VEXROZA-660652 format. One line per field, with one value per atom (N, C-alpha, C): x, y, z; residue in one letter; atom name. Coordinates in steps of 0.05 Angstrom, whole numbers, plus 5000, padded with zeros to 4 digits. Layout:
% VEXROZA-660652
east <- X ...
north <- Y ...
up <- Z ...
r <- a ...
a <- CA ...
This chain:
% VEXROZA-660652
east <- 5754 5738 5728 5738 5729 5699 5690 5660 5660 5641 5637 5629 5629 5604 5588 5560 5524 5524 5540 5537 5558 5564 5588 5581 5592 5572 5592 5584 5591 5575 5592 5574 5579 5563 5560 5541 5563 5557 5553 5537 5546 5571 5589 5617 5634 5627 5655 5636 5651 5648 5671 5658 5679 5668 5685 5676 5670 5650 5640 5643 5628 5621 5596 5581 5563 5559 5557 5555 5534 5519 5498 5516 5503 5504 5491 5481 5465 5464 5471 5465 5456 5440 5428 5436 5464 5473 5479 5484 5483 5451 5427 5406 5409 5390 5376 5358 5356 5344 5344 5315 5306 5291 5293 5284 5262 5244 5220 5220 5221 5228 5195 5200 5160 5174 5160 5175 5172 5154 5153 5179 5189 5222 5238 5232 5260 5268 5259 5268 5254 5279 5269 5242 5228 5198 5216 5196 5200 5169 5180 5162 5156 5130 5132 5105 5104 5078 5060 5032 5012 4987 4973 4951 4928 4913 4904 4870 4868 4841 4845 4866 4870 4884 4896 4922 4945 4948 4968 5003 5019 5049 5054 5063 5064 5087 5101 5125 5143 5161 5183 5174 5173 5171 5149 5130 5093 5078 5113 5102 5094 5087 5074 5064 5084 5074 5044 5026 4993 4987 4966 4961 4930 4918 4895 4876 4862 4840 4812 4809 4769 4774 4754 4747 4755 4780 4789 4792 4800 4811 4839 4856 4892 4894 4916 4939 4960 4968 4998 5017 5042 5062 5085 5110 5122 5147 5163 5198 5203 5208 5217 5207 5176 5158 5162 5169 5180 5206 5228 5248 5260 5227 5229 5224 5211 5209 5217 5239 5256 5275 5299 5328 5333 5343 5357 5392 5393 5428 5414 5436 5422 5464 5479 5502 5515 5495 5502 5486 5487 5474 5483 5457 5467 5449 5469 5460 5442 5411 5398 5390 5389 5379 5398 5401 5406 5385 5385 5357 5386 5375 5383 5377 5399 5399 5373 5359 5341 5315 5323 5294 5271 5292 5285 5278 5256 5247 5247 5262 5267 5246 5221 5208 5215 5222 5226 5251 5266 5297 5287 5292 5289 5305 5333 5351 5379 5399 5421 5442 5454 5487 5508 5529 5555 5561 5573 5577 5613 5632 5664 5675 5693 5713 5716 5718 5729 5743 5765 5794 5811 5826 5849 5839 5846 5835 5809 5796 5770 5764 5773 5781 5781 5796 5798 5765 5746 5729 5711 5712 5694 5691 5717 5719 5712 5712 5702 5672 5655 5627 5617 5640 5623 5631 5655 5660 5645 5636 5624 5600 5586 5561 5551 5581 5585 5591 5597 5605 5571 5556 5539 5508 5523 5497 5472 5470 5462 5466 5449 5446 5429 5434 5435 5415 5401 5379 5379 5370 5380 5360 5371 5358 5368 5356 5379 5361 5369 5356 5369 5358 5363 5345 5369 5344 5319 5331 5306 5287 5286 5267 5283 5264 5277 5270 5298 5291 5299 5286 5291 5311 5340 5364 5364 5381 5395 5420 5446 5470 5469 5482 5491 5519 5539 5562 5571 5584 5587 5618 5633 5658 5675 5689 5702 5692 5661 5660 5622 5606 5581 5565 5541 5513 5493 5490 5471 5440 5422 5387 5370 5364 5341 5315 5302 5274 5249 5237 5204 5193 5170 5160 5136 5118 5106 5087 5072 5042 5051 5076 5079 5084 5086 5082 5061 5053 5023 5016 4998 4988 4996 5008 5015 4984 4973 4951 4928 4932 4904 4902 4930 4940 4931 4931 4952 4915 4895 4882 4870 4864 4851 4878 4891 4906 4902 4904 4891 4916 4907 4932 4935 4924 4922 4956 4977 4995 4995 5012 5021 5015 5007 5006 5031 5031 5043 5067 5049 5057 5073 5060 5084 5101 5100 5129 5155 5156 5184 5191 5164 5174 5187 5175 5188 5203 5216 5242 5258 5248 5271 5280 5264 5264 5275 5277 5299 5325 5327 5356 5367 5357 5364 5367 5363 5362 5372 5384 5404 5428 5436 5462 5467 5494 5497 5494 5494 5486 5505 5487 5505 5489 5516 5491 5477 5477 5477 5441 5434 5416 5394 5405 5387 5385 5400 5412 5383 5385 5363 5366 5353 5349 5342 5320 5311 5327 5346 5365 5385 5395 5407 5398 5365 5352 5346 5346 5348 5370 5387 5420 5420 5408 5411 5394 5369 5348 5355 5371 5383 5401 5421 5445 5439 5415 5402 5395 5376 5370 5388 5406 5433 5442 5446 5453 5441 5413 5386 5392 5402 5397 5420 5426 5458 5445 5425 5412 5382 5378 5340 5329 5302 5285 5271 5264 5250 5216 5198 5174 5169 5157 5146 5124 5124 5094 5080 5057 5039 5026 5016 5004 4985 4980 4974 4992 5009 5026 5007 5021 5013 5016 4987 4989 5003 5024 5032 5002 5018 4990 4988 4971 4965 4973 4985 4992 4970 4964 4948 4949 4924 4933 4930 4956 4957 4945 4921 4906 4916 4929 4937 4968 4977 4994 5014 5003 5030 5031 5015 5036 5052 5050 5063 5088 5101 5114 5131 5121 5131 5149 5142 5147 5176 5172 5193 5215 5215 5235 5246 5225 5241 5263 5239 5265 5290 5294 5325 5334 5326 5346 5350 5345 5348 5372 5377 5382 5416 5405 5433 5447 5428 5434 5443 5461 5466 5466
north <- 1782 1792 1816 1837 1857 1868 1874 1892 1897 1900 1921 1937 1971 1986 1982 1995 1990 2009 2031 2063 2062 2087 2104 2126 2155 2176 2194 2226 2236 2258 2266 2289 2316 2328 2363 2377 2399 2423 2446 2458 2482 2482 2485 2478 2460 2453 2421 2404 2388 2365 2346 2318 2305 2272 2244 2232 2205 2197 2182 2151 2133 2114 2107 2083 2085 2052 2036 2011 2011 2000 1996 1996 2005 1998 1978 1960 1944 1920 1883 1872 1845 1831 1813 1782 1789 1757 1735 1746 1722 1702 1715 1704 1683 1668 1642 1647 1639 1637 1603 1604 1579 1573 1557 1551 1535 1536 1527 1498 1473 1456 1437 1416 1403 1374 1369 1343 1319 1311 1292 1283 1310 1309 1316 1328 1344 1365 1369 1387 1421 1442 1459 1476 1492 1502 1527 1528 1559 1571 1598 1617 1630 1633 1645 1658 1679 1693 1678 1681 1661 1686 1683 1692 1682 1712 1702 1694 1701 1692 1655 1659 1629 1619 1620 1603 1596 1608 1599 1620 1603 1621 1644 1678 1695 1702 1705 1705 1732 1732 1753 1782 1779 1802 1813 1796 1797 1805 1820 1827 1866 1874 1909 1909 1927 1950 1957 1971 1988 1993 2016 2024 2020 2019 2004 2026 2039 2063 2058 2024 2018 1992 1979 1947 1939 1924 1918 1936 1955 1970 1989 1979 1988 2020 2029 2038 2028 2015 2009 2026 2015 2047 2027 2033 2017 2027 2008 2019 2035 2051 2072 2093 2093 2113 2119 2098 2105 2114 2106 2113 2147 2152 2189 2200 2192 2207 2209 2195 2190 2218 2222 2244 2239 2266 2262 2249 2259 2243 2222 2200 2184 2178 2197 2191 2216 2234 2256 2263 2265 2266 2300 2316 2341 2355 2364 2386 2396 2397 2425 2438 2430 2444 2429 2447 2441 2442 2422 2436 2416 2427 2428 2390 2375 2349 2334 2359 2349 2355 2364 2374 2358 2337 2309 2278 2274 2251 2232 2214 2185 2177 2184 2164 2157 2185 2194 2177 2170 2154 2129 2117 2089 2076 2075 2059 2077 2064 2072 2060 2085 2068 2092 2076 2098 2113 2135 2148 2154 2150 2153 2161 2183 2187 2168 2175 2139 2143 2173 2168 2189 2184 2209 2234 2241 2269 2277 2268 2274 2284 2271 2272 2299 2320 2341 2353 2350 2361 2356 2332 2314 2321 2326 2327 2357 2371 2395 2400 2389 2394 2377 2352 2330 2354 2363 2376 2408 2423 2442 2435 2417 2408 2394 2384 2378 2396 2421 2445 2455 2460 2472 2454 2432 2415 2408 2407 2408 2386 2369 2348 2364 2349 2355 2341 2351 2340 2342 2306 2317 2294 2283 2259 2245 2218 2196 2173 2158 2139 2113 2097 2078 2050 2033 2014 2028 2038 2054 2070 2073 2083 2113 2136 2156 2162 2173 2171 2199 2206 2242 2229 2240 2222 2245 2237 2264 2247 2275 2265 2273 2259 2263 2261 2283 2269 2249 2233 2214 2202 2212 2213 2214 2197 2207 2201 2196 2182 2212 2204 2209 2185 2189 2169 2183 2157 2175 2153 2169 2161 2156 2141 2152 2149 2169 2172 2161 2160 2148 2174 2166 2189 2202 2225 2238 2216 2203 2193 2164 2155 2123 2131 2159 2158 2175 2155 2154 2179 2195 2219 2197 2217 2192 2203 2220 2241 2217 2200 2180 2159 2153 2134 2138 2160 2172 2178 2187 2213 2197 2172 2148 2161 2160 2167 2182 2171 2187 2211 2229 2259 2275 2248 2259 2258 2268 2270 2239 2220 2195 2203 2187 2171 2196 2201 2222 2201 2174 2153 2130 2128 2107 2115 2141 2154 2145 2158 2150 2124 2102 2069 2064 2074 2071 2072 2093 2120 2106 2087 2071 2048 2035 2012 2023 2042 2043 2053 2066 2070 2042 2023 1989 1986 1985 1965 1980 1998 2022 2013 2007 1995 2020 2010 2017 2005 2016 2017 1988 1965 1940 1925 1917 1902 1887 1876 1847 1846 1884 1872 1881 1871 1870 1836 1827 1804 1787 1766 1755 1724 1712 1692 1670 1678 1652 1647 1668 1652 1632 1634 1619 1591 1590 1563 1555 1572 1554 1544 1559 1545 1511 1519 1496 1470 1476 1462 1457 1472 1462 1441 1452 1426 1409 1407 1375 1357 1372 1355 1336 1357 1351 1328 1321 1295 1280 1288 1262 1243 1259 1259 1237 1233 1208 1190 1187 1161 1169 1133 1133 1146 1158 1185 1157 1165 1156 1167 1153 1168 1172 1205 1210 1206 1191 1181 1208 1206 1214 1221 1248 1254 1288 1293 1325 1331 1361 1381 1399 1401 1417 1446 1454 1481 1502 1520 1538 1558 1554 1579 1593 1611 1639 1660 1676 1698 1711 1712 1723 1752 1769 1795 1809 1830 1835 1865 1859 1881 1906 1910 1924 1940 1956 1966 1980 1986 2001 1974 1949 1935 1913 1911 1905 1920 1941 1952 1957 1957 1959 1930 1905 1877 1880 1902 1893 1906 1934 1957 1930 1912 1900 1881 1868 1838 1855 1875 1891 1894 1906 1914 1888 1880 1844 1825 1835 1818 1842 1865 1876 1889 1886 1894 1916 1931 1960 1969
up <- 2124 2105 2095 2081 2072 2070 2089 2073 2056 2033 2005 2023 2009 2010 2000 2015 2004 1993 1987 1968 1968 1945 1942 1922 1937 1926 1932 1931 1938 1959 1993 2004 1996 1990 1980 1999 2004 2017 2009 1992 1971 1957 1952 1940 1948 1969 1990 1976 1961 1953 1958 1962 1974 1972 1958 1960 1976 1986 2011 1997 2034 2016 2047 2038 2055 2066 2098 2096 2121 2122 2134 2176 2184 2220 2229 2219 2229 2215 2225 2206 2221 2207 2212 2208 2201 2185 2199 2226 2253 2254 2246 2253 2247 2254 2250 2218 2197 2174 2171 2159 2158 2126 2105 2083 2084 2068 2059 2052 2064 2044 2037 2018 2027 2034 2056 2081 2064 2037 2028 2013 1999 1980 1983 2016 2030 2004 1989 1959 1972 1960 1960 1956 1965 1956 1943 1916 1897 1900 1898 1903 1880 1862 1840 1834 1817 1817 1793 1804 1796 1791 1764 1755 1773 1790 1809 1797 1776 1760 1752 1720 1707 1724 1738 1762 1743 1727 1713 1726 1723 1728 1711 1718 1698 1694 1678 1668 1669 1681 1694 1674 1637 1630 1623 1637 1636 1663 1679 1713 1705 1725 1717 1747 1746 1776 1766 1790 1790 1809 1807 1831 1829 1850 1848 1855 1823 1830 1830 1835 1846 1837 1849 1845 1811 1816 1786 1773 1777 1760 1768 1754 1762 1740 1745 1736 1727 1704 1697 1703 1712 1717 1708 1686 1676 1691 1690 1707 1699 1676 1663 1675 1677 1691 1718 1731 1753 1765 1747 1748 1738 1724 1715 1736 1762 1784 1807 1803 1823 1820 1832 1842 1819 1807 1779 1786 1808 1812 1835 1830 1853 1869 1862 1868 1888 1891 1912 1938 1956 1974 1987 1985 1977 2001 2024 2038 2042 2043 2039 2056 2083 2104 2134 2151 2182 2195 2212 2243 2264 2293 2308 2318 2327 2326 2351 2373 2387 2372 2357 2345 2330 2321 2304 2323 2330 2349 2337 2351 2354 2331 2337 2322 2293 2275 2257 2238 2268 2249 2250 2223 2214 2213 2190 2187 2182 2202 2201 2190 2173 2159 2170 2169 2173 2145 2140 2128 2129 2113 2118 2089 2092 2063 2052 2016 1999 1996 1997 1987 2010 2014 2033 2029 1997 1995 2003 2005 2011 2044 2059 2084 2096 2085 2094 2106 2067 2072 2088 2091 2097 2128 2141 2165 2181 2152 2166 2164 2148 2145 2174 2179 2205 2226 2239 2254 2264 2241 2238 2251 2238 2239 2282 2286 2309 2338 2327 2337 2343 2321 2327 2340 2337 2351 2329 2304 2289 2269 2251 2238 2208 2193 2157 2146 2134 2128 2092 2078 2045 2040 2009 1995 1983 1983 1972 1962 1936 1931 1940 1950 1957 1946 1943 1933 1908 1894 1881 1891 1917 1934 1945 1937 1944 1980 1985 2018 2030 2043 2061 2086 2085 2109 2126 2154 2163 2175 2163 2170 2202 2222 2242 2242 2259 2262 2287 2286 2313 2303 2327 2329 2304 2291 2269 2243 2249 2220 2223 2205 2203 2204 2217 2220 2208 2177 2157 2170 2174 2184 2166 2157 2132 2154 2140 2157 2147 2163 2160 2142 2130 2104 2129 2126 2145 2156 2129 2127 2148 2150 2165 2204 2197 2232 2247 2263 2267 2290 2295 2319 2343 2365 2388 2401 2404 2410 2411 2381 2382 2398 2400 2428 2457 2458 2488 2501 2487 2496 2514 2515 2542 2572 2570 2582 2606 2635 2659 2660 2658 2658 2690 2705 2743 2754 2757 2777 2786 2797 2800 2833 2838 2873 2882 2903 2915 2933 2946 2967 2946 2923 2907 2894 2882 2874 2883 2907 2914 2911 2916 2919 2889 2878 2842 2839 2848 2844 2859 2888 2888 2877 2872 2852 2826 2816 2792 2797 2816 2823 2834 2852 2845 2826 2811 2781 2761 2765 2752 2738 2711 2710 2689 2678 2642 2626 2597 2577 2574 2563 2556 2532 2507 2492 2496 2511 2526 2541 2542 2555 2529 2510 2482 2463 2480 2469 2464 2453 2427 2450 2470 2474 2454 2447 2424 2399 2392 2380 2385 2422 2432 2431 2434 2437 2407 2400 2361 2350 2360 2362 2379 2391 2415 2404 2391 2384 2358 2329 2309 2323 2341 2343 2347 2371 2384 2353 2343 2309 2295 2290 2272 2290 2315 2337 2327 2329 2324 2296 2272 2252 2245 2276 2266 2282 2298 2319 2305 2317 2306 2335 2307 2326 2337 2363 2379 2382 2381 2383 2409 2425 2440 2455 2475 2488 2495 2484 2485 2506 2512 2539 2534 2557 2556 2579 2558 2569 2595 2609 2630 2623 2627 2625 2648 2638 2656 2671 2699 2713 2710 2705 2694 2722 2709 2731 2745 2772 2791 2785 2786 2783 2803 2805 2827 2835 2859 2861 2883 2896 2916 2903 2889 2873 2889 2925 2927 2943 2953 2978 2943 2930 2912 2910 2906 2909 2931 2952 2985 2976 2965 2972 2959 2926 2905 2916 2933 2940 2959 2977 3006 2988 2964 2951 2953 2937 2918 2953 2970 2990 3013 3001 3012 3002 2972 2959 2950 2961 2961 2933 2914 2900 2895 2873 2864 2842
r <- x x x x x x x x x x x x x x x x x x x x x x x x x x x x x x x x x x x x x x x x x x x x x x x x x x x x x x x x x x x x x x x x x x x x x x x x x x x x x x x x x x x x x x x x x x x x x x x x x x x x x x x x x x x x x x x x x x x x x x x x x x x x x x x x x x x x x x x x x x x x x x x x x x x x x x x x x x x x x x x x x x x x x x x x x x x x x x x x x x x x x x x x x x x x x x x x x x x x x x x x x x x x x x x x x x x x x x x x x x x x x x x x x x x x x x x x x x x x x x x x x x x x x x x x x x x x x x x x x x x x x x x x x x x x x x x x x x x x x x x x x x x x x x x x x x x x x x x x x x x x x x x x x x x x x x x x x x x x x x x x x x x x x x x x x x x x x x x x x x x x x x x x x x x x x x x x x x x x x x x x x x x x x x x x x x x x x x x x x x x x x x x x x x x x x x x x x x x x x x x x x x x x x x x x x x x x x x x x x x x x x x x x x x x x x x x x x x x x x x x x x x x x x x x x x x x x x x x x x x x x x x x x x x x x x x x x x x x x x x x x x x x x x x x x x x x x x x x x x x x x x x x x x x x x x x x x x x x x x x x x x x x x x x x x x x x x x x x x x x x x x x x x x x x x x x x x x x x x x x x x x x x x x x x x x x x x x x x x x x x x x x x x x x x x x x x x x x x x x x x x x x x x x x x x x x x x x x x x x x x x x x x x x x x x x x x x x x x x x x x x x x x x x x x x x x x x x x x x x x x x x x x x x x x x x x x x x x x x x x x x x x x x x x x x x x x x x x x x x x x x x x x x x x x x x x x x x x x x x x x x x x x x x x x x x x x x x x x x x x x x x x x x x x x x x x x x x x x x x x x x x x x x x x x x x x x x x x x x x x x x x x x x x x x x x x x x x x x x x x x x x x x x x x x x x x x x x x x x
a <- N CA C N CA C N CA C N CA C N CA C N CA C N CA C N CA C N CA C N CA C N CA C N CA C N CA C N CA C N CA C N CA C N CA C N CA C N CA C N CA C N CA C N CA C N CA C N CA C N CA C N CA C N CA C N CA C N CA C N CA C N CA C N CA C N CA C N CA C N CA C N CA C N CA C N CA C N CA C N CA C N CA C N CA C N CA C N CA C N CA C N CA C N CA C N CA C N CA C N CA C N CA C N CA C N CA C N CA C N CA C N CA C N CA C N CA C N CA C N CA C N CA C N CA C N CA C N CA C N CA C N CA C N CA C N CA C N CA C N CA C N CA C N CA C N CA C N CA C N CA C N CA C N CA C N CA C N CA C N CA C N CA C N CA C N CA C N CA C N CA C N CA C N CA C N CA C N CA C N CA C N CA C N CA C N CA C N CA C N CA C N CA C N CA C N CA C N CA C N CA C N CA C N CA C N CA C N CA C N CA C N CA C N CA C N CA C N CA C N CA C N CA C N CA C N CA C N CA C N CA C N CA C N CA C N CA C N CA C N CA C N CA C N CA C N CA C N CA C N CA C N CA C N CA C N CA C N CA C N CA C N CA C N CA C N CA C N CA C N CA C N CA C N CA C N CA C N CA C N CA C N CA C N CA C N CA C N CA C N CA C N CA C N CA C N CA C N CA C N CA C N CA C N CA C N CA C N CA C N CA C N CA C N CA C N CA C N CA C N CA C N CA C N CA C N CA C N CA C N CA C N CA C N CA C N CA C N CA C N CA C N CA C N CA C N CA C N CA C N CA C N CA C N CA C N CA C N CA C N CA C N CA C N CA C N CA C N CA C N CA C N CA C N CA C N CA C N CA C N CA C N CA C N CA C N CA C N CA C N CA C N CA C N CA C N CA C N CA C N CA C N CA C N CA C N CA C N CA C N CA C N CA C N CA C N CA C N CA C N CA C N CA C N CA C N CA C N CA C N CA C N CA C N CA C N CA C N CA C N CA C N CA C N CA C N CA C N CA C N CA C N CA C N CA C N CA C N CA C N CA C N CA C N CA C N CA C N CA C N CA C N CA C N CA C N CA C N CA C N CA C N CA C N CA C N CA C N CA C N CA C N CA C N CA C N CA C N CA C N CA C N CA C N CA C N CA C N CA C N CA C N CA C N CA C N CA C N CA C N CA C N CA C N CA C N CA C N CA C N CA C N CA C N CA C N CA C N CA C N CA C N CA C N CA C
């Protein structure tokens, strides 16, 4: 089954323009999703907006966005007014500026999309823009309206295509110094460092997507499969009893000793 493009429009650099399509680079379709049911009737539960004071349902046409300016005081904003402050063109990615790829830190990157030519005619222009950025190790910065929200985006050449990253807004990225200022800035212990480095070398592997697998997902699928089988059998009540609590992990007092034991264990296991 062909995947429908998430967005179609034009990639533009000065006088060079080409039609492009954009696809999400990640997917959550395989994740287990749940519905909320009424336990008594087994019917789906539907959510809806309720007036916080009167308790009555609010009709769709009576819903309006608002900005709170004080206690119980709001500025109402109509959909038309919100649309007027968006970009004039929602169908063009106009590259405004270029910046070195290594100057954009990972923390600014939000959601990735795959950008590719939308027809054979535009492939040459697309390839020129892509290859020129790759040759200079540069990325392009532009703006785009996605889901009625204007976003700054970064265009990064990747193989035969371009990865478009939405960027987090400036006020979304917190200053790391506020969180790391209490961390001791003294050099690490010179005797411990070789032990940790030895552990790192022993446990180094090439990246594999399985390293980021979700074990909870597999357990959920097993649980659901077991529940499906139980639906065909009479349910037996589980005997009541106190569950055994898992023992709390003991605190490691001597870090050096713990590191030595770890290295010894790695050497004995013969891991590479």
